[in-house]
TORPA-4810 file (N, C-alpha, C, O; in nm, 3 decimals):
<nodes>
NODE_1_-6.570_1.098_-5.726_-6.583_1.043_-5.859_-6.630_0.899_-5.848_-6.572_0.819_-5.775_X
NODE_2_-6.736_0.867_-5.921_-6.792_0.733_-5.913_-6.703_0.630_-5.981_-6.645_0.654_-6.087_X
NODE_3_-6.693_0.515_-5.916_-6.619_0.403_-5.972_-6.717_0.290_-5.996_-6.801_0.259_-5.912_X
NODE_4_-6.704_0.228_-6.113_-6.790_0.117_-6.151_-6.700_-0.001_-6.187_-6.599_0.015_-6.255_X
NODE_5_-6.738_-0.118_-6.140_-6.665_-0.240_-6.176_-6.762_-0.334_-6.246_-6.863_-0.374_-6.190_X
NODE_6_-6.728_-0.369_-6.371_-6.803_-0.472_-6.442_-6.747_-0.604_-6.393_-6.631_-0.638_-6.417_X
NODE_7_-6.832_-0.678_-6.323_-6.789_-0.790_-6.241_-6.855_-0.920_-6.283_-6.975_-0.925_-6.312_X
NODE_8_-6.775_-1.026_-6.285_-6.825_-1.161_-6.301_-6.784_-1.236_-6.175_-6.667_-1.267_-6.158_X
NODE_9_-6.880_-1.265_-6.086_-6.847_-1.329_-5.958_-6.774_-1.463_-5.972_-6.710_-1.507_-5.877_X
NODE_10_-6.782_-1.528_-6.087_-6.716_-1.657_-6.106_-6.569_-1.642_-6.146_-6.496_-1.741_-6.152_X
NODE_11_-6.527_-1.519_-6.172_-6.390_-1.493_-6.218_-6.304_-1.448_-6.099_-6.339_-1.354_-6.029_X
NODE_12_-6.191_-1.516_-6.079_-6.105_-1.483_-5.965_-6.045_-1.342_-5.979_-6.031_-1.271_-5.880_X
NODE_13_-6.010_-1.302_-6.101_-5.953_-1.167_-6.122_-6.059_-1.061_-6.093_-6.028_-0.955_-6.039_X
NODE_14_-6.181_-1.090_-6.129_-6.291_-0.997_-6.104_-6.319_-0.985_-5.953_-6.339_-0.876_-5.902_X
NODE_15_-6.319_-1.097_-5.885_-6.337_-1.095_-5.739_-6.224_-1.019_-5.672_-6.246_-0.945_-5.576_X
NODE_16_-6.104_-1.037_-5.723_-5.988_-0.966_-5.668_-6.001_-0.816_-5.690_-5.964_-0.736_-5.604_X
NODE_17_-6.053_-0.776_-5.806_-6.073_-0.633_-5.834_-6.169_-0.570_-5.734_-6.145_-0.459_-5.686_X
NODE_18_-6.277_-0.640_-5.703_-6.373_-0.589_-5.604_-6.305_-0.579_-5.467_-6.324_-0.480_-5.396_X
NODE_19_-6.227_-0.680_-5.431_-6.158_-0.680_-5.302_-6.059_-0.564_-5.294_-6.053_-0.495_-5.192_X
NODE_20_-5.981_-0.542_-5.399_-5.883_-0.432_-5.401_-5.955_-0.298_-5.385_-5.908_-0.211_-5.312_X
NODE_21_-6.066_-0.282_-5.452_-6.145_-0.160_-5.442_-6.192_-0.137_-5.298_-6.182_-0.027_-5.245_X
NODE_22_-6.243_-0.242_-5.237_-6.292_-0.232_-5.099_-6.178_-0.200_-5.003_-6.192_-0.116_-4.915_X
NODE_23_-6.065_-0.269_-5.020_-5.950_-0.246_-4.932_-5.893_-0.106_-4.948_-5.835_-0.051_-4.854_X
NODE_24_-5.908_-0.047_-5.067_-5.860_0.089_-5.091_-5.960_0.192_-5.040_-5.935_0.313_-5.047_X
NODE_25_-6.073_0.145_-4.988_-6.175_0.235_-4.936_-6.253_0.307_-5.045_-6.311_0.412_-5.021_X
NODE_26_-6.254_0.249_-5.164_-6.325_0.310_-5.276_-6.463_0.247_-5.287_-6.477_0.126_-5.301_X
NODE_27_-6.565_0.331_-5.279_-6.701_0.281_-5.299_-6.722_0.262_-5.447_-6.708_0.355_-5.526_X
NODE_28_-6.757_0.141_-5.483_-6.776_0.109_-5.624_-6.915_0.053_-5.648_-6.969_-0.021_-5.567_X
NODE_29_-6.969_0.090_-5.762_-7.092_0.027_-5.807_-7.050_-0.101_-5.878_-6.972_-0.099_-5.972_X
NODE_30_-7.103_-0.212_-5.831_-7.069_-0.342_-5.890_-7.178_-0.377_-5.991_-7.296_-0.389_-5.956_X
NODE_31_-7.138_-0.394_-6.116_-7.232_-0.428_-6.223_-7.200_-0.570_-6.268_-7.093_-0.598_-6.321_X
NODE_32_-7.295_-0.659_-6.248_-7.279_-0.796_-6.295_-7.319_-0.796_-6.443_-7.434_-0.821_-6.478_X
NODE_33_-7.220_-0.768_-6.527_-7.247_-0.742_-6.668_-7.303_-0.862_-6.743_-7.367_-0.845_-6.847_X
NODE_34_-7.281_-0.983_-6.693_-7.339_-1.100_-6.759_-7.490_-1.102_-6.743_-7.561_-1.156_-6.827_X
NODE_35_-7.538_-1.042_-6.634_-7.682_-1.032_-6.611_-7.739_-0.902_-6.669_-7.852_-0.899_-6.716_X
NODE_36_-7.659_-0.796_-6.664_-7.706_-0.663_-6.706_-7.707_-0.646_-6.858_-7.775_-0.557_-6.909_X
NODE_37_-7.632_-0.731_-6.930_-7.621_-0.721_-7.075_-7.606_-0.577_-7.124_-7.704_-0.514_-7.163_X
NODE_38_-7.484_-0.526_-7.122_-7.462_-0.389_-7.168_-7.512_-0.368_-7.311_-7.500_-0.456_-7.396_X
NODE_39_-7.567_-0.252_-7.335_-7.614_-0.215_-7.470_-7.495_-0.178_-7.557_-7.386_-0.148_-7.507_X
NODE_40_-7.517_-0.180_-7.685_-7.412_-0.151_-7.782_-7.352_-0.012_-7.762_-7.231_0.004_-7.767_X
NODE_41_-7.437_0.088_-7.738_-7.387_0.224_-7.717_-7.300_0.232_-7.592_-7.201_0.305_-7.590_X
NODE_42_-7.338_0.158_-7.490_-7.258_0.155_-7.367_-7.122_0.091_-7.393_-7.020_0.139_-7.344_X
NODE_43_-7.121_-0.017_-7.471_-6.994_-0.081_-7.506_-6.905_0.015_-7.585_-6.784_0.022_-7.561_X
NODE_44_-6.963_0.089_-7.678_-6.885_0.185_-7.758_-6.823_0.292_-7.668_-6.707_0.330_-7.686_X
NODE_45_-6.901_0.339_-7.573_-6.852_0.443_-7.481_-6.735_0.390_-7.398_-6.632_0.457_-7.386_X
NODE_46_-6.751_0.271_-7.342_-6.645_0.213_-7.259_-6.523_0.179_-7.344_-6.410_0.192_-7.298_X
NODE_47_-6.544_0.135_-7.467_-6.433_0.106_-7.557_-6.344_0.228_-7.575_-6.221_0.218_-7.575_X
NODE_48_-6.407_0.345_-7.591_-6.331_0.471_-7.603_-6.258_0.501_-7.472_-6.143_0.545_-7.473_X
NODE_49_-6.326_0.479_-7.359_-6.265_0.505_-7.229_-6.143_0.417_-7.206_-6.046_0.458_-7.142_X
NODE_50_-6.149_0.295_-7.259_-6.037_0.202_-7.247_-5.920_0.243_-7.336_-5.806_0.204_-7.312_X
NODE_51_-5.950_0.322_-7.440_-5.846_0.366_-7.531_-5.810_0.263_-7.636_-5.704_0.271_-7.699_X
NODE_52_-5.897_0.165_-7.656_-5.871_0.062_-7.756_-5.911_0.112_-7.894_-6.009_0.185_-7.909_X
NODE_53_-5.835_0.073_-7.995_-5.866_0.113_-8.132_-5.953_0.010_-8.202_-6.012_0.038_-8.306_X
NODE_54_-5.960_-0.111_-8.145_-6.039_-0.218_-8.205_-6.119_-0.290_-8.097_-6.072_-0.306_-7.985_X
NODE_55_-6.238_-0.332_-8.132_-6.323_-0.407_-8.040_-6.251_-0.536_-7.997_-6.262_-0.578_-7.882_X
NODE_56_-6.180_-0.596_-8.089_-6.115_-0.725_-8.060_-6.018_-0.716_-7.942_-5.996_-0.815_-7.873_X
NODE_57_-5.960_-0.599_-7.918_-5.869_-0.581_-7.805_-5.939_-0.607_-7.671_-5.874_-0.635_-7.570_X
NODE_58_-6.071_-0.597_-7.672_-6.151_-0.610_-7.550_-6.222_-0.745_-7.543_-6.300_-0.769_-7.451_X
NODE_59_-6.195_-0.831_-7.639_-6.268_-0.958_-7.645_-6.187_-1.073_-7.585_-6.065_-1.077_-7.593_X
NODE_60_-6.261_-1.164_-7.526_-6.203_-1.288_-7.474_-6.199_-1.387_-7.590_-6.295_-1.459_-7.617_X
NODE_61_-6.086_-1.389_-7.658_-6.074_-1.467_-7.781_-6.058_-1.617_-7.757_-6.061_-1.696_-7.851_X
NODE_62_-6.041_-1.657_-7.632_-6.027_-1.800_-7.602_-6.160_-1.864_-7.560_-6.167_-1.984_-7.535_X
NODE_63_-6.264_-1.783_-7.552_-6.396_-1.837_-7.517_-6.448_-1.927_-7.629_-6.424_-1.901_-7.747_X
NODE_64_-6.519_-2.033_-7.590_-6.576_-2.124_-7.689_-6.667_-2.051_-7.788_-6.666_-2.079_-7.908_X
NODE_65_-6.746_-1.957_-7.737_-6.841_-1.886_-7.823_-6.767_-1.804_-7.930_-6.819_-1.786_-8.040_X
NODE_66_-6.649_-1.755_-7.898_-6.568_-1.682_-7.996_-6.533_-1.774_-8.113_-6.541_-1.735_-8.229_X
NODE_67_-6.496_-1.897_-8.079_-6.461_-1.995_-8.183_-6.585_-2.042_-8.258_-6.583_-2.055_-8.380_X
NODE_68_-6.694_-2.067_-8.184_-6.819_-2.115_-8.245_-6.873_-2.015_-8.347_-6.923_-2.054_-8.453_X
NODE_69_-6.862_-1.885_-8.316_-6.912_-1.781_-8.406_-6.809_-1.742_-8.513_-6.836_-1.657_-8.597_X
NODE_70_-6.692_-1.807_-8.508_-6.583_-1.780_-8.603_-6.550_-1.631_-8.608_-6.532_-1.574_-8.716_X
NODE_71_-6.542_-1.569_-8.490_-6.519_-1.425_-8.483_-6.379_-1.383_-8.526_-6.357_-1.266_-8.558_X
NODE_72_-6.286_-1.475_-8.528_-6.150_-1.439_-8.572_-6.151_-1.393_-8.718_-6.062_-1.320_-8.760_X
NODE_73_-6.250_-1.436_-8.794_-6.260_-1.398_-8.935_-6.353_-1.281_-8.959_-6.377_-1.243_-9.074_X
NODE_74_-6.407_-1.222_-8.853_-6.496_-1.107_-8.866_-6.413_-0.980_-8.856_-6.339_-0.960_-8.759_X
NODE_75_-6.424_-0.894_-8.955_-6.347_-0.769_-8.955_-6.436_-0.647_-8.927_-6.385_-0.539_-8.899_X
NODE_76_-6.566_-0.665_-8.933_-6.660_-0.555_-8.910_-6.672_-0.528_-8.760_-6.721_-0.612_-8.684_X
NODE_77_-6.628_-0.410_-8.719_-6.630_-0.373_-8.576_-6.772_-0.376_-8.519_-6.792_-0.419_-8.405_X
NODE_78_-6.869_-0.332_-8.597_-7.009_-0.332_-8.550_-7.057_-0.475_-8.524_-7.128_-0.500_-8.428_X
NODE_79_-7.017_-0.567_-8.610_-7.056_-0.708_-8.592_-6.991_-0.765_-8.466_-7.053_-0.845_-8.395_X
NODE_80_-6.867_-0.726_-8.439_-6.801_-0.771_-8.317_-6.872_-0.716_-8.194_-6.891_-0.788_-8.096_X
NODE_81_-6.912_-0.589_-8.199_-6.989_-0.531_-8.088_-7.122_-0.603_-8.070_-7.164_-0.631_-7.958_X
NODE_82_-7.188_-0.633_-8.182_-7.316_-0.707_-8.174_-7.296_-0.841_-8.106_-7.380_-0.884_-8.026_X
NODE_83_-7.186_-0.908_-8.136_-7.156_-1.037_-8.072_-7.137_-1.019_-7.922_-7.181_-1.103_-7.843_X
NODE_84_-7.071_-0.910_-7.882_-7.049_-0.885_-7.739_-7.181_-0.853_-7.668_-7.199_-0.891_-7.552_X
NODE_85_-7.270_-0.785_-7.735_-7.402_-0.756_-7.676_-7.478_-0.887_-7.659_-7.538_-0.912_-7.554_X
NODE_86_-7.476_-0.968_-7.762_-7.549_-1.096_-7.760_-7.486_-1.197_-7.664_-7.556_-1.278_-7.603_X
NODE_87_-7.353_-1.191_-7.652_-7.279_-1.288_-7.569_-7.180_-1.211_-7.480_-7.061_-1.207_-7.511_X
NODE_88_-7.228_-1.151_-7.371_-7.140_-1.069_-7.286_-7.023_-1.146_-7.227_-6.929_-1.085_-7.175_X
NODE_89_-7.026_-1.277_-7.234_-6.913_-1.358_-7.190_-6.786_-1.324_-7.269_-6.675_-1.352_-7.224_X
NODE_90_-6.803_-1.264_-7.386_-6.691_-1.226_-7.472_-6.616_-1.103_-7.420_-6.506_-1.073_-7.467_X
NODE_91_-6.676_-1.031_-7.325_-6.615_-0.908_-7.272_-6.502_-0.945_-7.176_-6.523_-1.017_-7.079_X
NODE_92_-6.382_-0.894_-7.204_-6.269_-0.916_-7.113_-6.297_-0.843_-6.982_-6.350_-0.732_-6.982_X
NODE_93_-6.262_-0.905_-6.873_-6.293_-0.853_-6.740_-6.173_-0.861_-6.649_-6.074_-0.926_-6.681_X
NODE_94_-6.183_-0.797_-6.536_-6.283_-0.699_-6.493_-6.257_-0.563_-6.556_-6.143_-0.525_-6.583_X
NODE_95_-6.365_-0.491_-6.580_-6.355_-0.355_-6.632_-6.375_-0.262_-6.513_-6.475_-0.272_-6.442_X
NODE_96_-6.281_-0.170_-6.493_-6.294_-0.072_-6.386_-6.305_0.065_-6.452_-6.218_0.105_-6.529_X
NODE_97_-6.414_0.135_-6.421_-6.443_0.265_-6.480_-6.438_0.369_-6.369_-6.500_0.353_-6.264_X
NODE_98_-6.364_0.475_-6.396_-6.356_0.585_-6.300_-6.357_0.714_-6.380_-6.266_0.741_-6.457_X
NODE_99_-6.462_0.792_-6.360_-6.475_0.915_-6.438_-6.487_0.884_-6.585_-6.576_0.809_-6.626_X
NODE_100_-6.398_0.941_-6.664_-6.401_0.921_-6.809_-6.294_0.823_-6.857_-6.264_0.817_-6.976_X
NODE_101_-6.236_0.747_-6.763_-6.133_0.650_-6.800_-6.173_0.512_-6.751_-6.252_0.497_-6.658_X
NODE_102_-6.118_0.412_-6.818_-6.145_0.273_-6.780_-6.020_0.189_-6.806_-5.937_0.223_-6.890_X
NODE_103_-6.011_0.080_-6.733_-5.904_-0.018_-6.755_-5.962_-0.158_-6.746_-6.069_-0.180_-6.690_X
NODE_104_-5.889_-0.251_-6.803_-5.913_-0.392_-6.778_-5.818_-0.426_-6.663_-5.698_-0.405_-6.675_X
NODE_105_-5.870_-0.478_-6.555_-5.790_-0.502_-6.435_-5.704_-0.627_-6.443_-5.709_-0.712_-6.355_X
NODE_106_-5.627_-0.638_-6.547_-5.533_-0.748_-6.567_-5.400_-0.690_-6.609_-5.394_-0.619_-6.710_X
NODE_107_-5.296_-0.716_-6.539_-5.293_-0.785_-6.411_-5.359_-0.699_-6.303_-5.370_-0.577_-6.316_X
NODE_108_-5.402_-0.764_-6.198_-5.474_-0.692_-6.093_-5.387_-0.590_-6.022_-5.438_-0.502_-5.953_X
NODE_109_-5.256_-0.600_-6.037_-5.164_-0.506_-5.972_-5.182_-0.363_-6.021_-5.136_-0.270_-5.954_X
NODE_110_-5.246_-0.343_-6.135_-5.266_-0.207_-6.188_-5.389_-0.138_-6.129_-5.406_-0.017_-6.146_X
NODE_111_-5.474_-0.213_-6.063_-5.603_-0.159_-6.018_-5.587_-0.052_-5.911_-5.649_0.054_-5.921_X
NODE_112_-5.507_-0.078_-5.809_-5.495_0.018_-5.698_-5.446_0.155_-5.746_-5.501_0.258_-5.707_X
NODE_113_-5.342_0.157_-5.830_-5.292_0.284_-5.882_-5.399_0.356_-5.963_-5.414_0.478_-5.953_X
NODE_114_-5.474_0.280_-6.044_-5.581_0.341_-6.123_-5.687_0.404_-6.032_-5.733_0.515_-6.058_X
NODE_115_-5.724_0.334_-5.927_-5.825_0.385_-5.835_-5.778_0.510_-5.762_-5.857_0.599_-5.731_X
NODE_116_-5.648_0.515_-5.735_-5.591_0.632_-5.666_-5.565_0.747_-5.762_-5.534_0.859_-5.720_X
NODE_117_-5.578_0.719_-5.891_-5.560_0.826_-5.989_-5.416_0.847_-6.030_-5.382_0.951_-6.086_X
NODE_118_-5.329_0.748_-6.003_-5.187_0.759_-6.038_-5.167_0.742_-6.188_-5.053_0.748_-6.236_X
</nodes>
């Protein structure tokens, strides 16, 4: 089963997720999502895999761009997704995808069990 990690090399939690994957012997496709700019449909798919009921659950609400765009006052889910497409920095990371399930690897202690299928 393919494993994909949405990775930001500047993030310590994201680097740790890649390291945990490697140490567990799991071959993972590393996607630098800040460069790859996920499409809206891809975000919707992963949102379902994460099991979140709202886009905001997946957003980095402390980012400056979140405040600049006044996203706390936006209730339209499609508009929030559009913001994430336009500004992928808003995506909470690291995202680990395995099969039809995904997690946010925070805390990183949950990653190994997820990779093993526990």
